[in-house]
FITORLO-990443 format. One line per 10 residues: number of its first residue (from 0); their letters; for each residue x, z, y of C-alpha. Coordinates in nm, 4 decimals, always signed. Each point is the difference from the previous one (the first is absolute). Layout:
<nodes>
NUM) a) X,Z,Y  ...
</nodes>
This chain:
<nodes>
0) mawpannntn) +5.8153,-1.5399,+2.8001  -0.0168,-0.0656,-0.3745  -0.0321,+0.2829,-0.2483  +0.3290,+0.0993,-0.1648  +0.0027,-0.0008,-0.3776  +0.0364,+0.3779,-0.0283  -0.3196,+0.0814,+0.1859  -0.2157,+0.2307,-0.2046  -0.2641,+0.2653,+0.0324  +0.2497,+0.2860,+0.0046
10) innetfsplv) +0.1731,-0.1068,+0.3209  -0.2643,-0.2096,+0.1759  -0.3392,+0.1440,-0.0868  -0.0566,+0.1035,+0.3629  -0.0019,-0.3690,+0.1007  -0.3337,-0.0328,-0.1763  -0.1771,+0.2803,+0.1849  -0.2306,-0.2436,+0.1881  -0.1118,-0.1429,-0.3342  -0.0637,+0.3414,-0.1531
20) aaaqfaayen) -0.1889,+0.1249,+0.3049  -0.2133,-0.3125,+0.0174  -0.0715,+0.0100,-0.3741  -0.1019,+0.3664,+0.0017  -0.2235,-0.0437,+0.3036  -0.1681,-0.3095,-0.1426  -0.0513,+0.1601,-0.3413  -0.1690,+0.3102,+0.1393  -0.2025,-0.1761,+0.2697  -0.1296,-0.2754,-0.2278
30) svaraivtny) -0.0868,+0.2089,-0.3033  -0.3762,+0.0519,-0.0016  -0.0061,+0.2023,-0.3205  +0.2338,+0.2774,+0.1171  -0.2407,+0.0826,+0.2831  -0.3077,+0.0464,-0.2198  +0.1263,+0.1700,-0.3168  +0.1787,+0.3284,-0.0760  +0.3749,-0.0309,+0.0579  +0.2843,+0.1857,-0.1701
40) dvpansgkiv) +0.3632,+0.0024,+0.1106  +0.2283,+0.0079,-0.3011  +0.3490,+0.1525,+0.0375  +0.3035,-0.1704,-0.1480  +0.1115,+0.0864,-0.3539  -0.3445,+0.1208,-0.1042  -0.0783,-0.2589,-0.2669  -0.2019,-0.3198,-0.0130  -0.3360,+0.1595,-0.0806  -0.1805,+0.2240,+0.2482
50) qvpvwsaiaa) -0.2483,+0.2460,-0.1497  -0.2847,+0.0896,+0.2335  -0.2126,+0.3000,-0.1110  -0.3739,-0.0571,+0.0312  -0.2138,+0.3145,-0.0066  -0.3393,+0.0055,-0.1686  -0.3018,+0.0955,+0.2104  -0.1248,+0.3582,-0.0014  -0.3216,+0.1595,+0.1201  -0.0616,+0.3263,+0.1823
60) tnitdeaaat) -0.2231,+0.2633,-0.1603  -0.2912,+0.1450,+0.1956  -0.0195,+0.3652,-0.1088  -0.2069,+0.3014,+0.0964  +0.1349,+0.2975,+0.1884  +0.2792,+0.1858,-0.1850  -0.0219,-0.2257,-0.3061  +0.3236,-0.1002,-0.1669  +0.1156,-0.3583,+0.0431  +0.1001,-0.2079,-0.3010
70) alqtnttaan) +0.3504,-0.1390,-0.0020  +0.0051,-0.3783,+0.0037  +0.2180,-0.2216,-0.2132  +0.1675,-0.2750,+0.1933  +0.2084,-0.2836,-0.1347  +0.2216,-0.2777,+0.1295  +0.0699,-0.3487,-0.1227  +0.2995,-0.2105,+0.0967  -0.0172,-0.3385,+0.1679  +0.3271,-0.1838,-0.0563
80) itltehvvyn) +0.1381,-0.2333,+0.2651  +0.2791,-0.2246,-0.1275  +0.2474,-0.1149,+0.2624  +0.1113,-0.3631,+0.0001  +0.2153,-0.2088,+0.2314  -0.1519,-0.2411,+0.2519  +0.2899,-0.2341,+0.0716  +0.0733,-0.2820,+0.2451  +0.3232,-0.1950,-0.0490  +0.1413,-0.2376,+0.2604
90) qvtdmlqmsa) +0.3309,-0.1752,+0.0491  +0.0997,-0.0578,+0.3617  +0.2758,-0.2514,+0.0664  +0.2621,+0.0412,+0.2701  -0.1076,-0.3354,+0.1417  -0.3576,+0.1198,+0.0450  +0.0986,+0.3252,+0.1658  +0.2336,-0.1716,+0.2437  -0.2344,-0.2902,+0.0753  -0.3382,+0.1681,+0.0428
100) esnvlsdlgt) -0.1216,+0.0841,+0.3488  -0.1974,+0.3017,-0.1201  +0.1227,+0.3130,-0.1734  -0.0050,-0.1191,-0.3606  +0.0379,+0.3453,-0.1510  -0.2767,+0.1565,+0.2077  -0.2386,-0.2872,-0.0740  +0.0875,+0.0100,-0.3680  -0.0523,+0.3754,-0.0056  -0.3493,-0.0395,+0.1435
110) qsgraiaesm) -0.0940,-0.2624,-0.2582  +0.1485,+0.2009,-0.2843  -0.1778,+0.3179,+0.1114  -0.3309,-0.1827,+0.0039  +0.0653,-0.1344,-0.3481  +0.0721,+0.3494,-0.1328  -0.3149,+0.1336,+0.1708  -0.2083,-0.2730,-0.1620  +0.1529,+0.0750,-0.3393  -0.0838,+0.3706,+0.0322
120) dsevfslftn) -0.3541,-0.0771,+0.1179  -0.0572,-0.2404,-0.2885  +0.1027,+0.2736,-0.2431  -0.2582,+0.2389,+0.1480  -0.2791,-0.2579,+0.0148  +0.0561,-0.0974,-0.3630  -0.1141,+0.3529,-0.0936  -0.3559,-0.0637,+0.1224  -0.0938,-0.1541,-0.3327  +0.0696,+0.3367,-0.1691
130) ftasqgsaga) -0.2844,+0.1829,+0.1755  -0.2788,+0.0733,-0.2469  -0.2875,-0.0040,+0.2508  -0.0921,-0.3512,+0.1075  -0.2288,-0.1864,+0.2385  -0.0593,-0.3722,+0.0326  +0.0297,-0.2604,-0.2719  +0.2007,-0.3100,-0.0905  -0.1112,-0.3156,+0.1776  -0.2227,+0.1907,+0.2441
140) evtvdtilka) +0.0579,+0.0523,+0.3695  +0.0803,+0.3512,+0.1185  -0.2597,+0.1279,+0.2472  -0.0376,+0.2931,+0.2359  -0.2156,+0.1665,-0.2645  +0.2928,-0.0209,-0.2446  +0.2136,+0.2042,+0.2390  -0.2818,+0.2466,+0.0671  -0.0418,+0.0641,-0.3732  +0.3751,+0.0527,-0.0449
150) vatlrvaklt) +0.0133,+0.2493,+0.2867  -0.3033,+0.1799,-0.1423  +0.1754,+0.0204,-0.3380  +0.2939,+0.1798,+0.1611  -0.2270,+0.2362,+0.1902  -0.1823,+0.0866,-0.3231  +0.3448,+0.1002,-0.1303  +0.0064,+0.2533,+0.2898  +0.2551,-0.1923,+0.2045  -0.0359,+0.0123,+0.3771
160) gpfycvlhpa) +0.2468,-0.2665,+0.1110  +0.1742,-0.1634,+0.1653  -0.0805,-0.3044,-0.2120  +0.1690,-0.3387,+0.0027  -0.1004,-0.3348,-0.1393  +0.2492,-0.2811,-0.0623  -0.1380,-0.3451,-0.0740  +0.1377,-0.3508,-0.0316  -0.0804,-0.1908,+0.3242  -0.2127,-0.2512,-0.1921
170) vaynikkqlt) -0.2055,+0.2890,-0.1407  -0.0303,+0.1688,+0.3394  -0.1250,-0.3249,+0.1528  -0.3443,+0.0348,-0.1549  -0.0364,+0.3525,+0.1383  +0.0872,-0.1304,+0.3455  -0.2496,-0.2820,-0.0388  -0.2676,+0.2453,-0.1047  +0.0712,+0.2326,+0.2909  +0.0046,-0.2698,+0.2657
180) yaqqtnipal) -0.3018,-0.2083,-0.1005  -0.3471,+0.1050,-0.1037  -0.0939,-0.1305,-0.3413  -0.1297,-0.3607,+0.0019  -0.0803,-0.0032,+0.3727  +0.3568,-0.0456,+0.1272  -0.0767,+0.2321,+0.2908  +0.2833,+0.2320,+0.1081  -0.0464,+0.3454,-0.1470  -0.0684,+0.2886,+0.2358
190) sgvgegvlgq) +0.2163,+0.2613,-0.1753  +0.3006,+0.1356,+0.1857  +0.2186,-0.0699,-0.3018  -0.1150,-0.3623,-0.0056  +0.0713,-0.0453,+0.3690  +0.3436,+0.1527,-0.0527  +0.0788,-0.2488,-0.2768  -0.0715,-0.2895,+0.2357  +0.2507,+0.1210,+0.2557  +0.2633,+0.1768,-0.2092
200) fgigqiagct) +0.2469,-0.0797,-0.2743  -0.1513,+0.2216,-0.2677  -0.3265,+0.1528,-0.1091  +0.0696,+0.3560,+0.1091  -0.1938,+0.2714,-0.1815  -0.3025,-0.0034,-0.2291  -0.1535,+0.3381,-0.0867  +0.3163,+0.1705,+0.1228  +0.2236,-0.2176,-0.2211  +0.2745,-0.1988,+0.1722
210) ilesaliavd) +0.0012,-0.3601,-0.1242  +0.3393,-0.1691,-0.0283  +0.0951,-0.3481,-0.1188  +0.3084,-0.1133,-0.1883  +0.0898,-0.3347,-0.1511  +0.2315,+0.1920,-0.2349  -0.2950,+0.0847,-0.2233  +0.0281,-0.2319,-0.2978  -0.2644,-0.2647,-0.0685  -0.0498,-0.0802,-0.3691
220) vtddaigavf) -0.0580,-0.3371,-0.1646  -0.3766,+0.0349,+0.0462  +0.0422,+0.0500,+0.3776  -0.0936,+0.3671,-0.0148  +0.1921,+0.2806,+0.1698  -0.0017,+0.3758,-0.0486  +0.0121,+0.2188,+0.3082  -0.0936,+0.3658,+0.0258  -0.1639,+0.2745,+0.2013  +0.1997,+0.3202,-0.0342
230) spsaighamr) +0.1224,+0.3262,+0.1424  +0.3749,+0.0379,+0.0729  +0.0076,+0.2591,-0.2801  -0.0801,-0.2739,-0.2537  +0.3435,-0.1647,+0.0068  +0.3506,+0.1380,+0.0366  +0.2937,-0.1964,+0.1397  +0.3527,+0.1333,-0.0434  +0.3117,-0.1291,+0.1732  +0.3622,+0.1064,-0.0327
240) gsvsvatqyq) +0.1817,-0.0114,+0.3296  -0.0485,-0.3036,+0.2210  +0.0811,-0.3690,-0.0186  +0.3706,-0.0294,-0.0790  +0.2467,-0.2884,+0.0267  +0.2945,-0.0992,-0.2162  +0.2427,-0.2744,+0.1011  +0.2779,-0.1962,-0.1623  +0.2071,-0.2800,+0.1508  +0.0409,-0.3163,-0.2089
250) aaaratdlvl) +0.3241,-0.1561,+0.1215  -0.0367,-0.3290,-0.1877  -0.3511,-0.0516,+0.1366  +0.0969,+0.1286,+0.3458  -0.3153,+0.2056,-0.0075  -0.1231,+0.3573,-0.0233  -0.2369,+0.1178,-0.2713  -0.2662,+0.2320,+0.1380  -0.2203,+0.2026,-0.2331  -0.2733,+0.2157,+0.1507
260) tgvagasilq) -0.1766,+0.2484,-0.2252  -0.2962,+0.2315,+0.0263  -0.0458,+0.2407,-0.2926  -0.3672,+0.0846,-0.0378  -0.2896,+0.0337,-0.2423  -0.3733,+0.0620,-0.0088  -0.2560,+0.1430,-0.2384  -0.3614,+0.1135,-0.0212  -0.0195,+0.3737,+0.0708  -0.3727,+0.0673,-0.0362
270) nnhgvkilgd) -0.2061,-0.2780,-0.1529  -0.3362,+0.1238,+0.1258  +0.1210,-0.0146,+0.3602  -0.0189,-0.3805,+0.0032  -0.2506,-0.2772,-0.0743  +0.1121,-0.3536,-0.0754  -0.1815,-0.2821,+0.1753  -0.0284,-0.3227,-0.1992  -0.1133,-0.3152,+0.1739  +0.0292,-0.3730,+0.0529
280) avin) +0.3041,-0.1027,+0.2074  -0.1229,-0.3470,+0.0973  -0.0997,-0.0642,+0.3597  -0.3433,-0.1661,-0.0013
</nodes>
Protein backbone atom coordinates (compact mmCIF):
# COMPACT_ATOMS: atom_id res chain seq x y z
CA UNK A 1 0.00 0.00 0.00
CA UNK A 2 1.08 3.62 -0.48
CA UNK A 3 2.73 5.57 2.31
CA UNK A 4 0.36 7.89 4.18
CA UNK A 5 1.42 11.51 4.38
CA UNK A 6 2.01 11.42 8.14
CA UNK A 7 4.64 8.70 8.02
CA UNK A 8 7.76 9.81 9.82
CA UNK A 9 10.73 8.48 11.70
CA UNK A 10 9.03 8.74 15.09
CA UNK A 11 6.26 6.26 14.33
CA UNK A 12 7.75 4.13 11.54
CA UNK A 13 11.48 3.89 12.13
CA UNK A 14 11.20 0.15 12.79
CA UNK A 15 10.10 -0.37 9.17
CA UNK A 16 13.63 0.47 8.11
CA UNK A 17 15.39 -2.11 10.27
CA UNK A 18 16.44 -4.22 7.24
CA UNK A 19 18.12 -1.15 5.75
CA UNK A 20 19.92 -0.27 8.97
CA UNK A 21 21.09 -3.83 9.54
CA UNK A 22 22.32 -4.18 5.98
CA UNK A 23 24.08 -0.81 6.09
CA UNK A 24 25.85 -1.54 9.38
CA UNK A 25 26.97 -4.98 8.23
CA UNK A 26 28.24 -3.68 4.90
CA UNK A 27 30.05 -0.75 6.49
CA UNK A 28 31.93 -2.90 8.99
CA UNK A 29 32.65 -5.81 6.64
CA UNK A 30 33.88 -3.64 3.77
CA UNK A 31 36.03 -1.22 5.74
CA UNK A 32 39.66 -2.26 5.29
CA UNK A 33 41.09 0.54 7.40
CA UNK A 34 39.20 -0.29 10.61
CA UNK A 35 40.82 -3.74 10.65
CA UNK A 36 44.42 -2.51 10.44
CA UNK A 37 44.54 0.65 12.57
CA UNK A 38 43.83 1.45 16.23
CA UNK A 39 40.11 1.93 16.85
CA UNK A 40 38.37 4.08 19.45
CA UNK A 41 34.67 3.98 20.33
CA UNK A 42 33.43 7.46 21.13
CA UNK A 43 30.42 7.84 23.47
CA UNK A 44 27.63 10.26 22.66
CA UNK A 45 27.80 13.84 23.96
CA UNK A 46 31.58 13.78 24.32
CA UNK A 47 32.48 16.44 21.76
CA UNK A 48 33.68 16.42 18.17
CA UNK A 49 37.40 16.10 18.91
CA UNK A 50 38.87 12.98 20.49
CA UNK A 51 42.17 13.46 22.32
CA UNK A 52 44.36 10.36 22.35
CA UNK A 53 47.33 10.50 24.78
CA UNK A 54 50.60 9.28 23.27
CA UNK A 55 53.32 8.40 25.77
CA UNK A 56 56.97 9.10 25.06
CA UNK A 57 59.40 6.18 25.11
CA UNK A 58 61.37 5.43 28.26
CA UNK A 59 64.38 3.23 28.93
CA UNK A 60 65.18 0.93 31.83
CA UNK A 61 68.31 1.56 33.90
CA UNK A 62 70.79 -1.26 34.47
CA UNK A 63 72.11 -0.72 38.01
CA UNK A 64 74.44 -2.55 40.35
CA UNK A 65 73.32 -4.36 43.46
CA UNK A 66 71.67 -2.08 46.06
CA UNK A 67 72.24 1.07 43.98
CA UNK A 68 69.48 3.64 43.92
CA UNK A 69 67.47 3.97 40.72
CA UNK A 70 66.92 7.37 39.13
CA UNK A 71 63.35 8.48 38.66
CA UNK A 72 62.44 8.92 35.02
CA UNK A 73 60.52 11.80 33.54
CA UNK A 74 57.78 10.73 31.20
CA UNK A 75 55.58 12.92 29.05
CA UNK A 76 52.52 12.60 26.86
CA UNK A 77 51.43 14.38 23.73
CA UNK A 78 47.89 14.50 22.40
CA UNK A 79 46.80 13.26 18.99
CA UNK A 80 43.50 14.89 18.07
CA UNK A 81 40.93 13.00 16.02
CA UNK A 82 38.19 15.23 14.62
CA UNK A 83 34.87 13.52 13.99
CA UNK A 84 33.01 14.25 10.76
CA UNK A 85 29.87 12.86 9.16
CA UNK A 86 30.02 10.34 6.32
CA UNK A 87 26.59 10.71 4.74
CA UNK A 88 24.57 8.90 2.07
CA UNK A 89 21.26 10.46 1.03
CA UNK A 90 18.66 8.63 -1.05
CA UNK A 91 15.04 9.25 -1.94
CA UNK A 92 12.95 6.12 -2.44
CA UNK A 93 9.62 6.52 -4.21
CA UNK A 94 6.50 4.58 -3.30
CA UNK A 95 6.34 3.34 -6.89
CA UNK A 96 9.81 1.82 -6.65
CA UNK A 97 9.15 0.10 -3.35
CA UNK A 98 5.89 -1.40 -4.55
CA UNK A 99 7.20 -2.39 -7.98
CA UNK A 100 10.61 -3.90 -7.23
CA UNK A 101 10.93 -7.66 -6.91
CA UNK A 102 13.80 -7.40 -4.43
CA UNK A 103 13.86 -5.80 -1.00
CA UNK A 104 14.67 -2.21 -1.97
CA UNK A 105 15.53 -1.09 1.54
CA UNK A 106 17.87 -4.00 2.25
CA UNK A 107 19.65 -3.57 -1.09
CA UNK A 108 19.91 0.17 -0.58
CA UNK A 109 21.26 -0.37 2.92
CA UNK A 110 24.01 -2.62 1.59
CA UNK A 111 25.03 -0.08 -1.05
CA UNK A 112 24.92 2.79 1.42
CA UNK A 113 26.98 0.87 3.98
CA UNK A 114 29.63 0.18 1.38
CA UNK A 115 29.72 3.84 0.43
CA UNK A 116 30.22 4.88 4.06
CA UNK A 117 32.96 2.25 4.47
CA UNK A 118 34.75 3.58 1.40
CA UNK A 119 34.46 7.14 2.68
CA UNK A 120 35.99 6.16 6.04
CA UNK A 121 38.77 4.19 4.34
CA UNK A 122 39.59 7.09 2.03
CA UNK A 123 39.95 9.36 5.06
CA UNK A 124 42.47 6.97 6.64
CA UNK A 125 44.44 6.40 3.44
CA UNK A 126 44.74 10.14 2.83
CA UNK A 127 46.87 10.31 6.00
CA UNK A 128 49.69 8.27 4.43
CA UNK A 129 51.16 11.39 2.88
CA UNK A 130 51.76 12.79 6.40
CA UNK A 131 54.32 10.13 7.36
CA UNK A 132 57.79 11.67 7.50
CA UNK A 133 59.74 8.51 6.60
CA UNK A 134 59.49 7.67 2.92
CA UNK A 135 60.52 5.01 0.42
CA UNK A 136 60.14 4.99 -3.35
CA UNK A 137 60.05 7.99 -5.64
CA UNK A 138 57.73 9.76 -8.09
CA UNK A 139 57.55 8.15 -11.51
CA UNK A 140 59.35 4.99 -10.36
CA UNK A 141 57.88 1.55 -9.90
CA UNK A 142 57.59 0.20 -6.37
CA UNK A 143 59.59 -3.01 -5.92
CA UNK A 144 59.93 -5.72 -3.31
CA UNK A 145 63.07 -3.96 -2.10
CA UNK A 146 60.99 -0.82 -1.43
CA UNK A 147 58.78 -2.79 0.95
CA UNK A 148 61.77 -4.48 2.59
CA UNK A 149 63.37 -1.09 3.30
CA UNK A 150 60.13 0.26 4.78
CA UNK A 151 59.75 -2.75 7.07
CA UNK A 152 63.39 -2.41 8.12
CA UNK A 153 62.77 1.27 8.94
CA UNK A 154 59.98 0.28 11.33
CA UNK A 155 62.08 -2.42 12.94
CA UNK A 156 64.90 0.08 13.49
CA UNK A 157 62.29 2.12 15.39
CA UNK A 158 61.97 -0.94 17.70
CA UNK A 159 58.58 -1.99 16.38
CA UNK A 160 57.86 -5.71 16.21
CA UNK A 161 54.64 -5.80 14.19
CA UNK A 162 52.18 -6.72 12.96
CA UNK A 163 52.85 -4.53 9.93
CA UNK A 164 50.50 -3.70 7.08
CA UNK A 165 51.07 -2.23 3.67
CA UNK A 166 48.29 -0.63 1.61
CA UNK A 167 49.01 0.13 -2.03
CA UNK A 168 47.02 1.22 -5.06
CA UNK A 169 46.41 -1.86 -7.28
CA UNK A 170 48.37 -0.28 -10.14
CA UNK A 171 51.34 0.17 -7.79
CA UNK A 172 51.04 -3.36 -6.41
CA UNK A 173 51.03 -4.76 -9.95
CA UNK A 174 54.76 -4.23 -10.39
CA UNK A 175 55.50 -6.08 -7.15
CA UNK A 176 53.40 -8.99 -8.38
CA UNK A 177 55.20 -8.94 -11.71
CA UNK A 178 58.54 -8.94 -9.96
CA UNK A 179 57.58 -11.82 -7.68
CA UNK A 180 56.16 -14.02 -10.42
CA UNK A 181 58.79 -13.61 -13.14
CA UNK A 182 62.55 -13.66 -12.94
CA UNK A 183 64.11 -10.49 -14.26
CA UNK A 184 64.49 -10.41 -18.07
CA UNK A 185 64.17 -14.18 -18.50
CA UNK A 186 60.38 -14.40 -18.11
CA UNK A 187 60.79 -17.67 -16.22
CA UNK A 188 58.37 -18.23 -13.32
CA UNK A 189 60.00 -17.37 -10.02
CA UNK A 190 60.62 -20.16 -7.53
CA UNK A 191 59.70 -18.23 -4.37
CA UNK A 192 56.67 -19.37 -2.40
CA UNK A 193 55.34 -15.82 -2.36
CA UNK A 194 55.61 -15.63 -6.15
CA UNK A 195 53.79 -18.92 -6.61
CA UNK A 196 51.08 -17.69 -4.24
CA UNK A 197 50.58 -14.53 -6.30
CA UNK A 198 49.91 -16.63 -9.40
CA UNK A 199 47.12 -18.56 -7.74
CA UNK A 200 45.67 -16.07 -5.26
CA UNK A 201 43.98 -12.70 -5.26
CA UNK A 202 46.65 -10.81 -3.36
CA UNK A 203 50.35 -10.81 -2.64
CA UNK A 204 50.20 -12.10 0.92
CA UNK A 205 53.13 -11.21 3.15
CA UNK A 206 56.60 -9.81 2.48
CA UNK A 207 59.04 -9.80 5.40
CA UNK A 208 56.13 -10.35 7.78
CA UNK A 209 54.19 -7.37 6.36
CA UNK A 210 50.69 -8.05 5.04
CA UNK A 211 50.22 -6.43 1.62
CA UNK A 212 46.76 -5.05 0.86
CA UNK A 213 45.42 -3.24 -2.20
CA UNK A 214 42.83 -0.49 -2.42
CA UNK A 215 41.67 1.60 -5.35
CA UNK A 216 40.62 4.23 -2.79
CA UNK A 217 44.20 5.48 -2.59
CA UNK A 218 44.27 8.69 -4.61
CA UNK A 219 46.32 8.96 -7.79
CA UNK A 220 47.66 12.46 -8.50
CA UNK A 221 47.91 14.29 -11.81
CA UNK A 222 51.36 12.81 -12.45
CA UNK A 223 50.00 9.25 -12.06
CA UNK A 224 51.75 8.70 -8.74
CA UNK A 225 50.11 7.24 -5.63
CA UNK A 226 51.12 7.25 -1.98
CA UNK A 227 50.62 4.06 0.00
CA UNK A 228 52.24 3.12 3.29
CA UNK A 229 53.81 0.43 5.42
CA UNK A 230 52.78 0.90 9.04
CA UNK A 231 51.97 -0.54 12.42
CA UNK A 232 48.36 -0.29 13.69
CA UNK A 233 49.67 2.10 16.36
CA UNK A 234 50.53 4.65 13.65
CA UNK A 235 46.93 5.69 12.92
CA UNK A 236 43.88 6.10 15.11
CA UNK A 237 40.30 5.78 13.88
CA UNK A 238 37.44 6.96 16.08
CA UNK A 239 33.75 6.29 15.52
CA UNK A 240 30.71 7.43 17.48
CA UNK A 241 28.05 4.77 17.65
CA UNK A 242 27.18 2.89 14.47
CA UNK A 243 25.65 3.73 11.12
CA UNK A 244 22.36 5.51 11.81
CA UNK A 245 19.33 6.25 9.63
CA UNK A 246 16.98 9.22 9.53
CA UNK A 247 13.81 9.23 7.43
CA UNK A 248 11.24 11.75 6.32
CA UNK A 249 8.25 11.20 4.05
CA UNK A 250 7.75 13.69 1.21
CA UNK A 251 4.03 13.57 0.45
CA UNK A 252 4.17 15.67 -2.72
CA UNK A 253 6.93 13.50 -4.17
CA UNK A 254 5.33 10.29 -2.87
CA UNK A 255 8.75 9.28 -1.67
CA UNK A 256 10.77 8.74 1.48
CA UNK A 257 14.02 10.57 2.17
CA UNK A 258 16.63 8.26 3.67
CA UNK A 259 19.81 9.67 5.20
CA UNK A 260 22.41 7.24 6.51
CA UNK A 261 25.26 8.62 8.59
CA UNK A 262 28.47 7.31 10.07
CA UNK A 263 30.27 9.70 12.44
CA UNK A 264 33.99 8.98 12.35
CA UNK A 265 37.46 10.50 12.08
CA UNK A 266 41.10 9.52 11.74
CA UNK A 267 44.49 10.95 12.61
CA UNK A 268 48.17 10.06 12.81
CA UNK A 269 49.00 8.87 16.33
CA UNK A 270 52.72 8.15 16.07
CA UNK A 271 54.45 9.41 12.94
CA UNK A 272 57.50 7.17 13.23
CA UNK A 273 55.31 4.06 13.20
CA UNK A 274 54.62 4.44 9.47
CA UNK A 275 56.53 4.82 6.20
CA UNK A 276 54.90 6.27 3.11
CA UNK A 277 55.45 4.45 -0.17
CA UNK A 278 55.56 6.68 -3.25
CA UNK A 279 55.40 5.10 -6.68
CA UNK A 280 54.13 5.12 -10.23
CA UNK A 281 50.48 4.06 -10.57
CA UNK A 282 50.56 3.23 -14.29
CA UNK A 283 50.31 -0.40 -15.35
CA UNK A 284 53.14 -1.09 -17.82
